[in-house]
Structures are given as structure tokens and as C-alpha cells.
C-alpha positions as CSV (number, residue, x, y, z in Angstrom):
1,M,0.0,0.1,0.0
2,K,1.4,3.3,-1.1
3,I,1.2,6.5,1.0
4,G,0.4,9.5,-0.8
5,R,2.0,12.9,-0.7
6,K,-1.1,14.5,0.8
7,D,-1.3,11.7,3.5
8,K,2.4,12.4,4.5
9,L,1.8,16.2,4.8
10,R,-1.4,15.5,7.0
11,R,0.5,13.3,9.2
12,N,3.5,15.6,9.4
13,K,1.0,18.5,10.3
14,F,-0.8,16.4,12.8
15,N,2.8,15.3,14.5
16,Q,3.8,19.1,14.5
17,T,0.4,19.9,16.2
18,V,1.0,17.2,18.9
19,R,4.6,18.4,19.6
20,E,3.3,22.1,20.0
21,L,0.5,20.7,22.3
22,L,2.9,18.8,24.4
23,E,5.3,21.9,24.6
24,F,2.4,24.0,25.6
25,I,1.3,21.5,28.4
26,R,4.9,21.2,29.6
27,K,5.2,24.9,30.1
28,R,2.0,25.1,32.3
29,D,1.4,21.6,33.9
30,Q,2.2,21.6,37.5
31,R,3.0,17.9,37.6
32,F,5.6,18.2,34.8
33,L,7.1,21.4,36.6
34,A,7.5,19.5,39.7
35,Y,9.1,16.6,37.8
36,K,11.5,18.9,36.2
37,K,12.3,20.5,39.5
38,A,12.8,17.2,41.1
39,K,15.2,16.0,38.4
40,E,17.3,19.3,38.6
41,D,17.6,18.9,42.5
42,E,18.7,15.3,42.0
43,K,21.2,16.4,39.5
44,Q,22.4,19.1,41.8
45,R,22.6,16.7,44.7
46,K,24.7,14.2,42.7
47,K,26.9,17.1,41.5
48,D,27.5,18.0,45.3
49,I,28.2,14.6,46.4
50,E,30.8,14.2,43.5
51,A,32.5,17.4,44.5
52,E,32.7,16.4,48.1
53,R,34.0,13.0,47.1
54,K,36.8,14.9,45.1
55,R,37.5,17.3,47.8
56,K,38.0,14.2,50.3
57,A,40.2,12.5,47.7
58,A,42.2,15.7,47.3
59,A,42.7,16.1,51.0
60,A,43.7,12.2,51.5
61,N,46.1,12.7,48.6
62,Q,47.5,15.9,50.2
63,K,47.9,14.0,53.4
64,K,49.9,11.2,51.8
65,L,51.9,13.7,49.9
66,E,52.8,15.5,53.2
67,E,53.6,12.1,54.8
68,Y,55.8,11.1,52.1
69,R,57.6,14.5,52.0
70,E,58.3,14.3,55.7
71,K,59.7,10.7,55.3
72,L,62.0,12.0,52.5
73,R,63.0,15.0,54.8
74,Q,64.0,12.6,57.7
75,E,65.9,10.3,55.3
76,Y,67.6,13.3,53.8
77,N,68.5,14.6,57.4
78,K,69.6,11.1,58.4
79,M,71.8,10.9,55.2
80,E,73.2,14.4,55.9
81,K,74.2,13.5,59.5
82,D,75.9,10.4,58.2
83,L,77.7,12.3,55.6
84,E,78.9,14.7,58.2
85,E,80.1,12.1,60.5
86,E,83.8,11.2,60.1
87,I,84.5,7.6,60.4
88,I,88.1,7.3,61.9
89,I,89.5,3.7,61.3
90,E,93.2,3.2,62.3
91,N,93.9,6.9,62.3
92,K,92.3,7.3,58.8
93,I,89.3,9.3,58.0
94,L,86.9,7.8,55.5
95,C,84.4,9.3,53.1
96,E,81.5,6.8,52.9
97,I,80.1,8.4,49.6
98,C,83.2,8.3,47.7
99,H,84.8,5.3,49.4
100,K,88.0,7.1,49.9
101,D,90.4,7.4,53.1
102,F,92.4,10.3,54.2
103,K,95.4,10.4,56.5
104,T,94.7,14.1,57.7
105,E,91.5,16.0,58.4
106,G,92.8,18.9,56.0
107,A,92.9,16.5,53.2
108,F,89.3,15.3,54.0
109,K,88.0,18.8,54.3
110,N,89.7,19.6,50.9
111,H,87.9,16.5,49.4
112,W,84.7,17.7,51.2
113,N,84.6,20.8,49.3
114,S,85.6,19.1,46.0
115,M,83.3,19.2,42.9
116,K,83.3,15.2,42.7
117,H,82.3,14.7,46.3
118,K,79.5,17.5,45.7
119,Q,78.2,15.6,42.7
120,K,78.1,12.2,44.4
121,V,76.4,13.8,47.4
122,A,73.8,15.3,44.9
123,H,73.3,12.0,43.1
124,F,72.5,10.3,46.5
125,Q,70.1,13.0,47.4
126,R,67.9,12.5,44.4
């Protein structure tokens, strides 16, 4: 069965009329307006919950980051104390970082201020 051009036009016009009627009703029907408001409220509530979850996650991550930084500071301070300590074995001074021993404190201080020693210390601090 073939649908004619006039039938298609009538159907399209009818559909357009129904769409306009629905739009008119949606603007004025209290039930639909209440439904629309409830839907918006639910959307806002979900948005607030998600924002709160993100805020809590960020706070937890910040706390973990601070704990990690404190741990690194403690390790760095410990390493720094170890570096500053001189290990004297059989009247020799040993640099643990460079694995060198020195007979005099002056030689050790000279080595302590040298570029190679500072580079190795920087390497261990990373």
C-alpha cells in the first residue's frame, strides 16, 4: 500500500500539532514542572556529592603527599648526618660516599669541598 504525498503532509502536520500541544502543556502543567524541578534537584545533589568526594580524595592525597615529604626529609636529614660524621679507622678518615680514606683532616676537608664529592652527594640525594 502506497502512502500519498497528501497523507504524508497531513501526518507531518498532525505530528507538529501534537508536539506544539506537548510543549504548551509542559510549560504550564504543575506535575511536569514538579518533575522537572525534582530532576534538577537530584542532578544538583549528585553534583554536590561528587564535589565532596573529590574534595575528600584531594585532602587524602595531600595528606599522603605530606607524609611522603616528611619521610623524605627524615631520610635526607639522616643521610646528611651520616655524611657529616667522620669515620675514623686506624687513624684514617673515611668518606663513605666516595669510598676514599684520608690520612689528615685537612685532606678530608679539601675533598669534602671538592666538585666530585658534591656531585656524588647530589646524586645520592635524588
